[in-house]
N, C-alpha and C positions, 0 to 999 in steps of 0.2 A: 107748358105748352105755349114758349117761343114755338120751337119744332110743328109743332099742330098748327099755328096760326095763320103762319108763314106756306106751312104747305095748305090747308086750305087758300090761300089767295092764291098759291102759283096753281096748283090743280082749275082752278074756277075764271083767271081777268088774264095767265100768258099761256097756259097749257094748251089751248085751244087756237089760238095763232103761232104755234113754236113751225109744226110742221110748214103752213104759209113764205114764214120771213124768211125760214130757209131755200123753199120753194125762188123765191122773188127776190134771196139778198136783198131784201130790206132793214132797214132797224125799226124794235121791237115797240113800236109807240104805245104800246098798246099796255107791254108789260113796261115802259117808262114812266107812266100815266097811274097803272098802280101803287107801283114801290112807292111810285110818291106819295102819291094816297092812303097810303099808310103808311108813313116816315119810314118805311124803309131801302130806300135809293141810299143810304148814305150813313147807318148806323154810326156810325165809328163812331161820330162828328162828333167833341162832349158836348157837354150840358153847360157851360156856358158858353157858348159860340150857337148857341139854338140846338143843336143834337142832339137828338136820345144816346149819346155816351154814354150807347152798348160796347160790354166790353172785348175782346178780340177772339174770347170761342163765340160770343151771342152774331159775333159779326159771318164768324165760316158758318154758324149756322144758317144763316139766312144766305150766302152764297151754295152753300152744300143744295142747300133745298129750290131752288132757281131751277141751276143745274140740272136736278135731277126732272125736270122740265122741259128744256131752252138754256143750254148754256152758253148761246152768244147772251140772252136774257137779264143772266150773272154778271154778265159783266160791266152790266150798273152800278150796280154796289163794291164789286170790285174792284176795276174805276175808277170809281169817286176815289176810295180813298189809293185805292198807287198815285198817283192824280196828286189829288193830297195831303197825305202823310209829310211829304216833305213842310209844308209849310207847317204844320201843326208840329216835328222832331228841330225842326234849324229856325223858322218866323219871327220873326218881329208880332209882339202883340197886334201893332196897327196892323201888318198885316193879313192876321189869323183873323181878325176882327172881320175885314173887307174880305174876305176872302171866302171862308169855311160858316159866315152866315147865309148869306146870298145857296148856298150848296147844300145847306140846313134846307132849308124852308122847301128846297128843288127847281129854286130857280136860275141854275145851269147848271153843267157836269163838270168833272177836271180830269185832266189826261196828262199823259209823260209819257216827253219826249227825250230820250235820250239817244237809242239806234243813230245811226248813218247808216245814208249805203257803201262807204266805206270802216264804217267804225261798229260791229257786232255785235259781238263779246270783245272786244278788243276797244272795250269806250271809252277807252281813254284820250285812241286813236281819232276822238272828233278833228270833225275843221267847223262847226257849226264857230264866229264869232263879235264877241257880245266888248265895245269901243265903248272905255268914258267919255264921253261930252258933258261939263259943266256938270248940275246935277242931274244925265241922265243917260244912259247906256241904247248906244246902239248897236240889237246886232242881222248877222245874218246868215241863211245859213241855209241845211234841208232835210229834217228829224226824219225819218219810214222806221216804219212798219207802231204805226199810230192807230192805236186804238180807241177809235171810237174820236177820228178827227175828225172838224168842218158837224160836228152833232153836239163836242163839245165847248164851251164859252169863256174854262180857263186852262191852262198849261201849263206843266212847269219843262224847264228849259233846260237845259243846259248846254251850256259854253264857256268855246277858251275866255280869261282873261288875262293870262298870260300864258306865250308860249312855252317858255320859258323852262315852266313849274312845272310841267305833267302833267299828272293826276288834283297839286293840291292849283294848278292856275288853273281850275275847270270853277266856275261858278256855277248859279243854279237862280233862276227870274223865273216872276211868272207874268206868262202874257196873252193878252185877255183874245179873243176870237175875230174879237171890233177893230186888233189898234192898224192900225196901215201900214200896212206892205205884205199881212202875214193870208198866205194863202192856203192851198190846198188842190193834194192829187188827185187823182182820177181815184177809185175805192178798189185796193185790189181781184182780182177772180181769183179767192183762195176755197181748200177744199174742203172746210170746215166756217165753220160762226161764222157762217156766213148773215146776222141778223147786224154781225157785229163789226163796220166800213173798219179796214186799217187803207191810211194812204199815208201820203209823202205831207208836212210839211215846214212848207214856205217861206222862211221868213228876210226878209228885202228891204234893208234899210229898216227895220221895227228900232224907231224912235219910245221906248217907253222908260217914266222915273225912275231914279236910282232910286227910292226905298221899294219898289219894286223886287229886288234882289234880298235870296231869300238865304237867309243865315247873313259870314265876312266872309267878302270877296277870295273866292279859294277854296270853300269851305265845301261849293257844292257835288265833288264828285265823292266824297267824305257821305255828305248825308243821303245823296245819290244809293251808297253799297249799305248805306243803316235801312233805308228806305224796302231794298229786295230782300232784309234776313224778313223783316216783316212778311210784306204782299207777298215772300213763297210760299207762306202758309194758305192767302186766300186760290190761290195758284190749287194747293191741293185737297185743298179742298171744294173746286168746279169739279175738277177728277173724281174725287171722289160721289158729287152727285151725279153728275153723266153716268156712273156708271150704276151706279143703285140706280136709273130710273132704267139702265139696261138690265139686268139681274130681276128688279117687279116684273116689264111684261116678261121677259125669257122666263120665269118662272110661270105667270098663266098660258104665257101658250103653248108651253107642254105639258102642262095639265087638263089643257083642250085639244091641242092635236093626236087624234089618234092614228097609229095605224100596228098593223099584224091582230085585233082587233082590242086595242089596252095604246092608255091614254099615253104616250111615252114616253111617258116619268117614271109611270111605271119598271123603266128599261134603266139594269146597272149605269151603266156605262152615260144613260145623260144625271142621272145621280150622280155620280163622279164630278163630269164637269159642272153643276150645280152647287155643288160642294169648296167645291176647288173658288169659282169666283165668289164665292161668299169668306170666305175665308179671308185676301187676297180686298180682298173688300173690307172687312171687320178693321183687318191686321194695320192697314192706311189708315179708316180711320179712326185708328185711338193711337196713330202716329202724327194724324194734321191735330188732333186733339191737346198733344203735348206737348205740338210743337207749341199750338196756339196760346196754351198760357205760360210758357217761356218766353212768346211775345209780349203779353198782358205784364209780365215780370220785371222784365229786359233782364233778363236770364241771361248769362255770359260768352253761355254754350248757344245761345240761337242761333248762328252766322251758321254752324252745325245742321242742328235742327230745321232747322226752312227747308236749308238744301237738303238732303237726308227727304221730307214729310212731302216733299213739290217732286221730288224724282222717284221718288218711291210710291204712291200715291197716280203721278198719273201712268207708269210701266204698270202698274194695276186697271189703269182701266184705261188705258189702249188693249190688256192681254182681255179683261171683261169685258169690253165691246168685242172685240175680238169675235171670242167663246158665245156671245150671244146672237151675233148674226148665225152662227154656222148653229143652233138651234132652232131657230128657223131655219132650216134649208137652203132651198129656191128665195118662201119666203124672206126673210131677216136680207137678200139681196136688192131689193124694191125697193122700193120710195114707198112704198104701200102699208112700208112700218116705217115706224121706228127708231129701229134700232143700228141698221146703215148709216142715219147723220149720227148717233150716238152714237157712233163708230170714228166719222169723221171729221168729228169737235175734238172727241175724248185726244186725233193724234195734235194737234196743236198746244197739252198739256202739257207734250215731254220738250215743246222748242220754245216761249218766250216765259218771259223773266229765267234768259236763263236755259242755252240746251240740258240735256242729263247728264250731255258728254261736261260739261262747263260745270253742272253741282257737282260734280263729282270728282272732277279738282277743286270747290270751295269745297266740298266733305272731307278730303283726303290733309288739308290744308289748315282743320279748323277741327279736331282731333278732339274726339272726348277727352275728356283726365278717366282715372278709373276710380 
């Protein structure tokens, strides 16, 4: 029932704008309005803060179904969870009430500021600093590759509070778009997900109240890594959705396209391709759903399963979307058909929230027991 409702909304309100959003590289305002109206923009927010209180599996299904028609739009619920989860996991009760309630109402989106120009996979090497000044902290630095930057009203920002302590000297804060000293770079010119703006976030003597720290001083990096354990599952869901959209379109196309006097779907070579695509997709989906269940329970092996779901599903999505383009032949290579967009969009799922090479390192360090 949940899937049917989201699919109907996505096909009616989001899909018609997906190609133009990509072509114009503009934020999918229609998708945001539709998701907010249906209370699907941040379903993970607990009911105690005015949210839907959806569990991790339900959140995954929302993201998957939106990504099936528009990957850029799926980053609205996905990044709202990424940006706000540190507050849910580690924030004070006052902080949760202050920021989760407007997020639940749709009054503002949440983004996540971890990466920097010289600190990508090596996040501990970040240079953004937060210096205590009485009842305030003053933040200075640059964050890079920030999804929905400029559109979001709220930002979870990781900054160094004690350089001598490495990862234990990093703290997390909530910064608001309206805070004096916050500004944004030009949108990156990207291969895919063009409707989701990616910008640098500049922090120039941004003075915020000390009570906007998320958790205790020095615990920010641990919170950030714990957050990624959960949210890598949402990237897996996005990959599954993109792949499903590509498979659906390719399946329909090969039944319509005729060569040598019959639909190309009748040829065994085509059937083998479709079978392999469907097999990889279903394996990715089951791994993603299993990881979502572990996320909801807080299982001790979530780190492995979150990384493996993200890695496997994104690799599968890249293969499936590439095969979809192949099945459409020359048409697949044109912007008149959606599969080339899906192929471009799928690529980012192998890169963000840790490249798939990093995911394999994470998996190797957290192998589950027998």
